[in-house]
Structures are given as structure tokens and as C-alpha cells.
LUMZAZA-594936 format. One record per residue: residue number from 1; residue in three letters; z, x, y of N, C-alpha, C, O in turn. Coordinates in steps of 0.001 Angstrom, whole numbers, plus 500000, padded with zeros to 6 digits. Each point is the difference from the previous one (the first is absolute). Layout:
residues N
@k:NUM	r:ALA	nz:Z	nx:X	ny:Y	caz:Z	cax:X	cay:Y	cz:Z	cx:X	cy:Y	oz:Z	ox:X	oy:Y
...
//
This chain:
residues 70
@k:1	r:MET	nz:499952	nx:501061	ny:498875	caz:500083	cax:498743	cay:501257	cz:500003	cx:501154	cy:500990	oz:500723	ox:500996	oy:499957
@k:2	r:VAL	nz:498053	nx:498609	ny:501227	caz:499911	cax:500810	cay:501020	cz:501429	cx:499416	cy:500985	oz:500245	ox:498795	oy:500054
@k:3	r:LYS	nz:500368	nx:501943	ny:500472	caz:500822	cax:499452	cay:501292	cz:499567	cx:500639	cy:501403	oz:500000	ox:501215	oy:500193
@k:4	r:LYS	nz:499681	nx:497963	ny:500638	caz:500119	cax:499763	cay:501657	cz:500661	cx:500672	cy:500548	oz:501062	ox:499449	oy:499712
@k:5	r:HIS	nz:499284	nx:501569	ny:501053	caz:500735	cax:500281	cay:500987	cz:499640	cx:499668	cy:501224	oz:498776	ox:499956	oy:500126
@k:6	r:PHE	nz:502074	nx:499689	ny:501211	caz:499850	cax:499938	cay:501134	cz:500806	cx:500931	cy:500930	oz:501021	ox:500379	oy:499426
@k:7	r:CYS	nz:498889	nx:499970	ny:501463	caz:500774	cax:500665	cay:501374	cz:500840	cx:498916	cy:499845	oz:499635	ox:498864	oy:499697
@k:8	r:ASP	nz:501755	nx:501586	ny:500563	caz:501030	cax:499186	cay:500490	cz:500302	cx:499790	cy:501347	oz:500892	ox:499281	oy:500448
@k:9	r:LYS	nz:498239	nx:501449	ny:500211	caz:499873	cax:499890	cay:501820	cz:498618	cx:499197	cy:500130	oz:499742	ox:498925	oy:500542
@k:10	r:CYS	nz:499808	nx:501597	ny:499063	caz:498998	cax:499887	cay:500687	cz:498463	cx:498745	cy:498950	oz:499007	ox:499448	oy:500475
@k:11	r:GLY	nz:501365	nx:500570	ny:498507	caz:499441	cax:499219	cay:499141	cz:498632	cx:500338	cy:499206	oz:499334	ox:499179	oy:499368
@k:12	r:LYS	nz:500345	nx:502372	ny:500813	caz:498906	cax:500520	cay:499849	cz:500049	cx:500063	cy:498572	oz:501158	ox:499951	oy:499586
@k:13	r:GLU	nz:497990	nx:500140	ny:499543	caz:499998	cax:500111	cay:498471	cz:499811	cx:501760	cy:499860	oz:499361	ox:500909	oy:500530
@k:14	r:ILE	nz:501731	nx:498864	ny:498303	caz:500103	cax:502138	cay:499806	cz:499855	cx:499576	cy:498748	oz:500377	ox:499009	oy:499376
@k:15	r:ASN	nz:498781	nx:502279	ny:500297	caz:500012	cax:500216	cay:498446	cz:500881	cx:500963	cy:499447	oz:499558	ox:501147	oy:499917
@k:16	r:ASN	nz:501777	nx:498594	ny:499625	caz:501314	cax:500586	cay:499175	cz:499648	cx:499663	cy:499145	oz:499965	ox:498775	oy:500115
@k:17	r:LEU	nz:499612	nx:501571	ny:498734	caz:500273	cax:500064	cay:498816	cz:501088	cx:500682	cy:499576	oz:501036	ox:499654	oy:499433
@k:18	r:SER	nz:498441	nx:501607	ny:501031	caz:501496	cax:500786	cay:498995	cz:501063	cx:499997	cy:500357	oz:500844	ox:499967	oy:499105
@k:19	r:SER	nz:499656	nx:500066	ny:502345	caz:501117	cax:499881	cay:499783	cz:500563	cx:499076	cy:500057	oz:501218	ox:500057	oy:500168
@k:20	r:ALA	nz:497897	nx:498302	ny:499674	caz:500768	cax:498774	cay:499219	cz:500665	cx:500439	cy:498715	oz:501205	ox:499875	oy:499780
@k:21	r:ASP	nz:497658	nx:500801	ny:499151	caz:500420	cax:499876	cay:498712	cz:500965	cx:500843	cy:499822	oz:500550	ox:499950	oy:498900
@k:22	r:PHE	nz:499904	nx:500983	ny:502023	caz:501042	cax:500864	cay:499888	cz:501068	cx:499316	cy:500222	oz:500908	ox:500159	oy:499184
@k:23	r:ASP	nz:499332	nx:498841	ny:502017	caz:501025	cax:498858	cay:500310	cz:500590	cx:499808	cy:498657	oz:501080	ox:500359	oy:499530
@k:24	r:ASP	nz:498082	nx:499083	ny:500056	caz:499600	cax:498602	cay:498800	cz:501189	cx:500961	cy:499125	oz:501204	ox:499759	oy:499914
@k:25	r:MET	nz:497979	nx:501475	ny:499436	caz:500661	cax:500494	cay:498971	cz:501396	cx:500164	cy:500701	oz:500863	ox:499179	oy:499691
@k:26	r:PHE	nz:499480	nx:501910	ny:501328	caz:501209	cax:500332	cay:500165	cz:500797	cx:498877	cy:500304	oz:501164	ox:500342	oy:499791
@k:27	r:ASN	nz:498785	nx:498236	ny:500682	caz:500588	cax:498975	cay:499896	cz:500348	cx:499335	cy:498485	oz:501161	ox:499858	oy:499617
@k:28	r:SER	nz:497618	nx:499741	ny:499549	caz:500601	cax:500041	cay:498330	cz:500640	cx:501371	cy:500150	oz:500558	ox:499826	oy:501083
@k:29	r:VAL	nz:499732	nx:501390	ny:498570	caz:500840	cax:500571	cay:499636	cz:501522	cx:499705	cy:500249	oz:500938	ox:499614	oy:499302
@k:30	r:SER	nz:498879	nx:500745	ny:502022	caz:501420	cax:499649	cay:500902	cz:500666	cx:499108	cy:499774	oz:501199	ox:499977	oy:500279
@k:31	r:SER	nz:497976	nx:498791	ny:498985	caz:500715	cax:498632	cay:499941	cz:500820	cx:500423	cy:498064	oz:501176	ox:499828	oy:499681
@k:32	r:GLU	nz:498257	nx:500446	ny:499870	caz:500581	cax:500727	cay:498699	cz:500942	cx:500660	cy:499715	oz:500629	ox:499962	oy:498943
@k:33	r:PHE	nz:499637	nx:501006	ny:502390	caz:501230	cax:500587	cay:499634	cz:500709	cx:499175	cy:501119	oz:501033	ox:500584	oy:500326
@k:34	r:GLY	nz:498835	nx:498622	ny:500157	caz:500971	cax:498896	cay:500312	cz:500450	cx:499801	cy:501589	oz:500949	ox:499405	oy:500512
@k:35	r:ASN	nz:498125	nx:501234	ny:499948	caz:499810	cax:500304	cay:502032	cz:499353	cx:498471	cy:500168	oz:499307	ox:499612	oy:499060
@k:36	r:GLU	nz:500794	nx:499896	ny:501568	caz:499103	cax:498974	cay:500317	cz:499727	cx:499837	cy:501363	oz:499729	ox:498902	oy:500484
@k:37	r:SER	nz:500355	nx:502606	ny:500448	caz:499060	cax:499769	cay:501218	cz:498929	cx:500743	cy:499414	oz:500095	ox:500774	oy:499047
@k:38	r:SER	nz:498683	nx:498873	ny:501722	caz:498886	cax:500321	cay:499863	cz:499630	cx:500990	cy:501058	oz:500853	ox:500685	oy:500566
@k:39	r:ILE	nz:497789	nx:499389	ny:499714	caz:499384	cax:500589	cay:501338	cz:499609	cx:499224	cy:501141	oz:498973	ox:499323	oy:499973
@k:40	r:ILE	nz:501512	nx:500712	ny:500674	caz:499728	cax:499128	cay:501335	cz:499470	cx:501230	cy:500906	oz:500671	ox:500931	oy:500445
@k:41	r:GLN	nz:498026	nx:498840	ny:499701	caz:499051	cax:500652	cay:501036	cz:499166	cx:499532	cy:500476	oz:498982	ox:500409	oy:499443
@k:42	r:PRO	nz:500765	nx:498840	ny:501411	caz:498411	cax:499859	cay:500888	cz:498913	cx:500100	cy:499926	oz:499628	ox:500849	oy:500809
@k:43	r:GLN	nz:499409	nx:498658	ny:498530	caz:498697	cax:500583	cay:499660	cz:499266	cx:500191	cy:501124	oz:500294	ox:499329	oy:500989
@k:44	r:LEU	nz:498862	nx:501405	ny:499063	caz:499338	cax:500197	cay:501183	cz:498867	cx:500706	cy:500285	oz:499812	ox:501079	oy:499439
@k:45	r:CYS	nz:499014	nx:498261	ny:501736	caz:499209	cax:501084	cay:499658	cz:500044	cx:500991	cy:500595	oz:500955	ox:500297	oy:500718
@k:46	r:ASN	nz:497589	nx:500736	ny:499040	caz:500417	cax:501134	cay:501060	cz:500779	cx:500490	cy:501069	oz:500800	ox:500929	oy:500114
@k:47	r:LYS	nz:498667	nx:498029	ny:500786	caz:499955	cax:499983	cay:501273	cz:501422	cx:499636	cy:500499	oz:500743	ox:500594	oy:500781
@k:48	r:CYS	nz:499426	nx:498111	ny:498449	caz:501588	cax:499976	cay:499853	cz:501025	cx:500246	cy:499424	oz:501051	ox:499377	oy:500148
@k:49	r:GLU	nz:498754	nx:501652	ny:499055	caz:500947	cax:501095	cay:499266	cz:500311	cx:500740	cy:501205	oz:501060	ox:500026	oy:500626
@k:50	r:LYS	nz:497773	nx:500614	ny:499615	caz:500232	cax:501728	cay:501187	cz:501099	cx:499488	cy:501147	oz:500827	ox:500736	oy:500538
@k:51	r:GLY	nz:498976	nx:497654	ny:499750	caz:501176	cax:499720	cay:501165	cz:501126	cx:499812	cy:499291	oz:501041	ox:500040	oy:500655
@k:52	r:TYR	nz:499079	nx:499683	ny:497689	caz:501371	cax:499713	cay:499464	cz:500607	cx:501138	cy:499850	oz:501229	ox:499958	oy:500058
@k:53	r:ASN	nz:498180	nx:501234	ny:499734	caz:500644	cax:500990	cay:499622	cz:500234	cx:500655	cy:501425	oz:500833	ox:500898	oy:500125
@k:54	r:LYS	nz:498450	nx:498660	ny:500905	caz:500912	cax:500453	cay:501341	cz:500966	cx:499996	cy:500256	oz:500802	ox:500925	oy:500129
@k:55	r:ILE	nz:499315	nx:497746	ny:500024	caz:501393	cax:499194	cay:500076	cz:501186	cx:500291	cy:499465	oz:501165	ox:499940	oy:500395
@k:56	r:VAL	nz:498031	nx:500549	ny:498134	caz:501437	cax:500130	cay:498741	cz:500870	cx:501629	cy:500718	oz:501192	ox:500280	oy:500132
@k:57	r:ASP	nz:497408	nx:500563	ny:500222	caz:500301	cax:501382	cay:500209	cz:500926	cx:500233	cy:501135	oz:500974	ox:500734	oy:499829
@k:58	r:GLU	nz:498807	nx:498711	ny:501293	caz:500467	cax:499384	cay:501604	cz:501615	cx:499873	cy:499373	oz:500902	ox:500835	oy:500070
@k:59	r:THR	nz:499101	nx:498018	ny:499398	caz:501942	cax:499285	cay:499729	cz:499806	cx:501257	cy:499120	oz:500145	ox:501012	oy:500685
@k:60	r:ASN	nz:499629	nx:499203	ny:498266	caz:500892	cax:501212	cay:499434	cz:500057	cx:501114	cy:500513	oz:500783	ox:500706	oy:499365
@k:61	r:LYS	nz:498763	nx:499813	ny:501491	caz:500010	cax:501269	cay:501379	cz:501330	cx:499356	cy:500617	oz:501050	ox:500638	oy:499921
@k:62	r:ARG	nz:498923	nx:498355	ny:500569	caz:500936	cax:499339	cay:501247	cz:501352	cx:499731	cy:499447	oz:501019	ox:499950	oy:500689
@k:63	r:ILE	nz:498919	nx:499843	ny:497756	caz:501381	cax:500153	cay:499246	cz:500632	cx:501298	cy:499884	oz:501132	ox:500255	oy:500408
@k:64	r:LYS	nz:498052	nx:500583	ny:498994	caz:499867	cax:501477	cay:499917	cz:500801	cx:500584	cy:501082	oz:500857	ox:500819	oy:499668
@k:65	r:ASP	nz:498970	nx:498823	ny:501854	caz:500260	cax:500822	cay:501062	cz:501386	cx:498936	cy:500158	oz:501058	ox:500614	oy:499861
@k:66	r:TYR	nz:499042	nx:498431	ny:500310	caz:501439	cax:499214	cay:499949	cz:500644	cx:500569	cy:499400	oz:501047	ox:500332	oy:500555
@k:67	r:LEU	nz:498741	nx:500146	ny:497929	caz:500803	cax:500495	cay:498816	cz:500709	cx:501558	cy:500836	oz:501116	ox:500508	oy:500097
@k:68	r:LYS	nz:497870	nx:499723	ny:500248	caz:500205	cax:501824	cay:500664	cz:501326	cx:499506	cy:500932	oz:501096	ox:500537	oy:499843
@k:69	r:GLU	nz:498667	nx:498304	ny:501213	caz:500868	cax:500345	cay:500848	cz:501377	cx:499480	cy:499945	oz:500818	ox:500064	oy:500918
@k:70	r:LYS	nz:499384	nx:499347	ny:497766	caz:501041	cax:499196	cay:499615	cz:501370	cx:501133	cy:499547	oz:501075	ox:499544	oy:499611
//
């Protein structure tokens, strides 16, 4: 069965089969070990993912700087 994936931000269709297969495999294995949490990450197209990574990097930098001050 072919799964279609769309960007969570802009709605553009993305070809994300390899990572989706990994996520499905990881979630099935983790549930076998009693861990109910799953991978929760946005599915983004390349353009939106660059912006998302930029936000994450900037946030991590600010957290690191804040912890250095304390």
C-alpha cells in the first residue's frame, strides 16, 4: 500500500517513504518493549524543514546561553 505524505505546514505532497518506513518499524519495536510513546515529528517538505530546523537550532542556542548564565 502506498502512503501519501503531505507537509504539515504548507500542505505540499512530499515523498517521504524511507523515513516513514523507519518510523513505523521503530514504533512497532518500541511498543513490543512496553514503551507506548511514538516518534512525534512534523512531516515537512524540504523548504519548510529548513525553516523548522532553523527555529530548533536557534531555540537550542538560546537555551544553551540561558543555562550558561545560571
